[in-house]
N, C-alpha and C positions, 0 to 999 in steps of 0.2 A: 551557349555559354551565359548565368547569371553574373550581374556585374559582383565583385567583390574589392575589401577595403586592399588586400594585398597587391602588390604592383604588378601588372599583367607580364607575361612572357612573351619576349621578344618575339616577333612574325620568323619564321625561317626564310632564310636566302635563297635566289632561285637558284645556287647550286647545292644547297643542303636539300631542296625539295627534288631536284632534278637526278640524286642519289640514292635520294630515299623510292624515289616513285618511278619506274621507267617509264622514259618517253614525255614526262612533265615537260610542258614548256616546249616542244618541238617546233612550234612555228614564232618563238619571239625572235631569232633572230632571222632578217629576212632572207642570207641567204641557204638559209635550210629549209623554207618556203617551196611547196612543191607549185605551186604558181606565180614564185618570182623570177623567173624568168619573161613570164607574159607579162609581167607589168613594167617592165623597161621601158624608158620613153624611145620613140625611133625604132621599135621591134618590125618586124615585116610581119603582118598577120594576114596578109594574103587578101583583106579585105577591098571592095572596088568601091568603096563607098568613105564617106566621112559622117556622111547623116544617110540610114534607109530612104530606101523610094517611098512615098508616101502612096497610103490604100487611097483609092478612089472614095471618095462619101458622098452615096446614090441619095441619101434621106438625110435630114437633120439628125444627129446624132448628141446625147447626154454632153456636157463640158462644164469641166469643173471650172470653178471662177479663178482657180489658183494658177491653172494652165493657162498659156497664150494658146495652145492649140491641142487638137487631139493629138494619141500615139501615133507613131507613123502605120501601124498597125492597130486594127480593134476588129470585135466581135459582132457579126450582120446576122447570125444565127437567129435571135431572136431579138429584132428591133420592136421598141414598144409600141402599144397598141392599146386601144379602149382607154377608160379610165385609169386603169394601171401607170397606162405610158404618161398620160399627162400631169400624173402625181411626181412621176420618173423625172420629168423635167421640171415640173415646178422644185422638187426638191435639188436640183442643181443651181437654181439661182438662190441657195446658201453657201456659205461655206463649209469645206467637207469638217474644220475644227469645231462646227457648231452642233449641238445636239439634236437642232429641226432639219438638220439634212440627213441625217442616220433614219430619225423616227420615220419620217417618211416615205424613204425609201422602205423602211422595215411595211409600216402602213400599207404601199404598192405593191411588195409582195402578197401580202394577205388578199388584199383587193384581186391580183391575179389570179390566184390561185380559186376567189369563187368565181370569177370572169371562165377560169376553165369548168368550173364543175359546174356551172351553168351553160355553157355550151354544149358540155357530155351529154345534158338531159336531151339536148335535139341530134343524137346520134344513136344509131342501134343499142350502142354499149354503155351507157349511163354509168358514171361512180356507181362504186356503192360502199358507201360510208361504214355498212359493217363490218366488212371484211378487208375494205383499204384502211381504216384506222387503226386495227388492232384490238379491238375490243374482244373479241372472240379470244384472243389468246390469253387475256385476265382470267378465263374460266378453265381453259385447257392445260395452260402450262402452270398452274397453280401462282398466278399473277397477285393473286390477293395475297395467300399464305406465308408471298416470301417478304411480305413488307411486316408482316406481322411480329415483335419484339425487337425488331431492328430500329436501328435510331437511323432512319435514311430520310433524306430530304424531302421526298416526294409525298410521305407520308401527310405531311404537312397540307398539301394540296390538293390529296386525292380524292375529296368533298367534289372541289369544281371540277374535273376531268370530264365528267361524264355532261356537266352543264355546256361546259366550253368545247367540246365534240358534238356531241347532239342536239346541244341546243338551237345551232344555227340550221341545222338542217331539219328539225321540229318545225322551226318559224316559216318555214319557204315550205314545206310539208302543209300547213296549217295553211297559208296564205293560199298555196294552190287549192286546195280544197275552198277557201270562202271563194277565189275566184270564180271558180267553176260554178259554185252554188249560185254567185251573183248572176252570170250568164244562163243558167237553168232559169232562176226566177224572172228576169228579163222576157225569158222567150215565154212562159207561160201565163206572165200579164198583157200580153199582146194580144 
């Protein structure tokens, strides 16, 4: 509603809103709230502890500098490893309120993705960037035509997408070809 010179209408009272909108303000009165009985001090909950038993820390974990200790239970399915793990540990030297903390964690995720791509090259089923990035769906499902004539935000950076997606793969491929050529020329020169 735009500002006008007229005096604004007073807001509706809680009673008027409750009369006009069924169920409005159902949780205003604590006695009407479904969770109210659980919020009473001294209620018997059946919990046998004041603080949960702490999970054993078998290897050092990242710790926020805002907290004195790790949460009682924490994830261990994918402990930090490699360069991305080092980056994650370094990110926790900064406060969670600083951009550096989150930007380093974002960069560590990208590094972790590339570590996984490189490790997949040593397996029987390496990553396939053509099928796994969704490039083929651009041509099969009308990806380009669905963007024409629309005011979509992704059309502004559409020209960058092939560079961002294919560029690193092409760079790695070119590096591999150069490495093989260098090894081949070294063998023939002997």
